[in-house]
N, C-alpha and C positions, 0 to 999 in steps of 0.2 A: 472715534476717528470710519465713517461710516465707508471709505474707497478702504478700507485696510482691514474692515470685515467683509464688504464685498471681495476683493480677492479671497482672504480665507475658504466664503464662498463659495466662490469660484471652485477652485484648488480640492474641495475635498470631492468625495461620492454626490454626497445632497446637501442643499443651502435651502436651514428653514431659517424660516422667520418669520418670531413670535415678532405675535402685538400689531404687524404692522410697519414698525420702520423710522414712523416718522419721517416726515420732508426728504432732513437735506438723507436717511439714505435714500427714498426717495427715486428723488432728484440723482444724485450719483448710478441708482440701475439705468437711466433711462441715458442720461451723456454714455453709459458705455456697455445701453446695447443691453443690457440683460430685462428679462423679461418677470416681473414676480405673477405668480402662477400661484390660484389658490391651490392647495393642499387635494386633491381630491378624496374624495369619504373609502374607508376602507384599501388602500393600497398599503404598500408595507413598501420601509426606507429600499428596497432592494427593486422596489413599481417603482421608487419616485425615480431613479439611479437610469433606470430601463426610458421611466418615460421624460426624462431629462438630453440622454442621448439621443432619442430619436430625432430622424428627418426632420416632423415639424415641428422641433425645437430648436436644437442644433448643440445643444449643450449649455443656450446661453438663457438660464433659470434659475430663480432663486424660488422655492415652496413657499406659503402664505399657511401658516396656522394658528387658530385663536386663541390660543393656549398653553398651558402645558400637560393640558389632559386629553390635547390632543395627542401633544410627543408624545405621552405616556403609550396612545393609541400606537402609536408609527413602531415601539418596542416592540410592544406586544407582538405584533401583527407580523414580527419578525425574528420574531424566537427569542429576542431577547432577554426577557423578563417573560414572565409569564400572568398569563391574564386573568386564573382566576383566584377568588379571594380565601386564605387562607384558612384552612377551617381550624377553630379555636384546640386548643390541646386539652388533651384528658385531663380530670381535676380528680387533686387524693390530696385526701382527709389524715393528716399523719396527727395520731394520737400521741404522742408521746413525752418522755425526760428533754428538760434541755441538759445539754452536756457545754458548759460554757471553753471547753478545753477544743470543740469544735470535732471530736473526733468521733460521737457516736450522736445517742441521744436524736431528739429534732434537730437538730442540725445536722447530722449525716442525711438523716433521713429525703432535708432537702435538695441539698447535694442530687443525691440516688436518682432524685425526680426532676433535677434538672438538668443531667446530666443523656436521660432517657428521653430527655424534649417531653414532657408534664410537666404541667401547674401543683406546685403542693404548698399545702396549707397547712398552719398549724393549729393544736391545740393541744396548750402544752398540761398535761398532768403533774409538773413535778419538776422545783429547783436545783439543779446541781450546784458545788462551786468545785470541778476534777481537774485532772490531767494529766497528761500520761502518768505520772506515777502515781494517781488514786487518786480518793473523792474525798473531800477536804471535808464537804458543807452539805447538807440537802433539807430544802426550803421545804414543803409540802407546798401543796396546790389543794382546796377544796374542793370537793365534788360539786357542790355545785356550779362554782364556777369552768370549768374543764368541760360542764354539762354549759352554760352560759358560752360558751367558745362556740363550741357542737353545733349550739343552735344557731350563733349569729351568720357563721356560711354555710350552712345547711337553706340559713334564710333564704340568703343571697344571688350564691355559689352550684351550678349545680354538682354536684358529688360525684363523680365516675367508679374510684372507688377507695377504699381505706383501711391505713398500715393503721393499726398498733402496735406500743413496745411496752418502752417501763410505765405501767400502772400499780402506783405504789402504794394503795390500800384498796382492799375488797370495797368498801365505799364507789370508790371509782372506778371499782371494775365493771360494780351494778350497776353506775349510773349510765357509763361509754353500752355497754348490753345492751343495756332501756332505748337511748340514743336508736345507736345502730337497730335496732327490733323494731322499733315503732316509728324511727324515719326509714324503712325499707330502703336502707342505703343499701348501695352493692358491694362484690367482687371487696369482700374482705378481706386480708391479710392478717392473722394474727401470730403474731411474735414478741413473745411473751419474757420480757427484760430483768428477770430479777439479782442477776448479778452483775457486778462490772468488771470489765475485763482483769481492771486489778483484784479482785476478789472481793473486794466491798458489794455488802448487800442495798439493792437497789429498792427492795417490794419489802413493807410489814405484814408479817403475817394476820 
């Protein structure tokens, strides 16, 4: 309904016409004495509202914009949305064991990353079957596979920080330490997890 759309635009502070509007809308504007004006570059929505109510225009105008990118620019100039591109969040590599209950281990590490607005990544060092009552079983991960996980992440994504947790064997400890040194990974937080909250041992001698 071109007439209904035109009425809504005229009732608003600013009427924006995206993509020309078509012959029917153009005819409705001509019939109602409404001008279709090109949106001036660099004007905000407030600027357009002032221009529309100026003596030269007399309040009877809508503004044609080329597309949604120009609409976004109008909102940016008005200060309604940010014109700056958001920076990528810091990326943290969490090297720790999996907790099937979600209360600790790598799952808790990733939740913490999310809570602080950083991007969490994983290198799992062990798989545990556990809940709030205790650890039922632990399945080891080969040190070489821990290295492979680290290499896959480091080779593609910039690592801004590292947090270690459960390093189940001395072989994994050596592998992780070696990769951190050789790759010169920054901001390393070492949190040696040896025993679960339930008292179950999580690391071998």
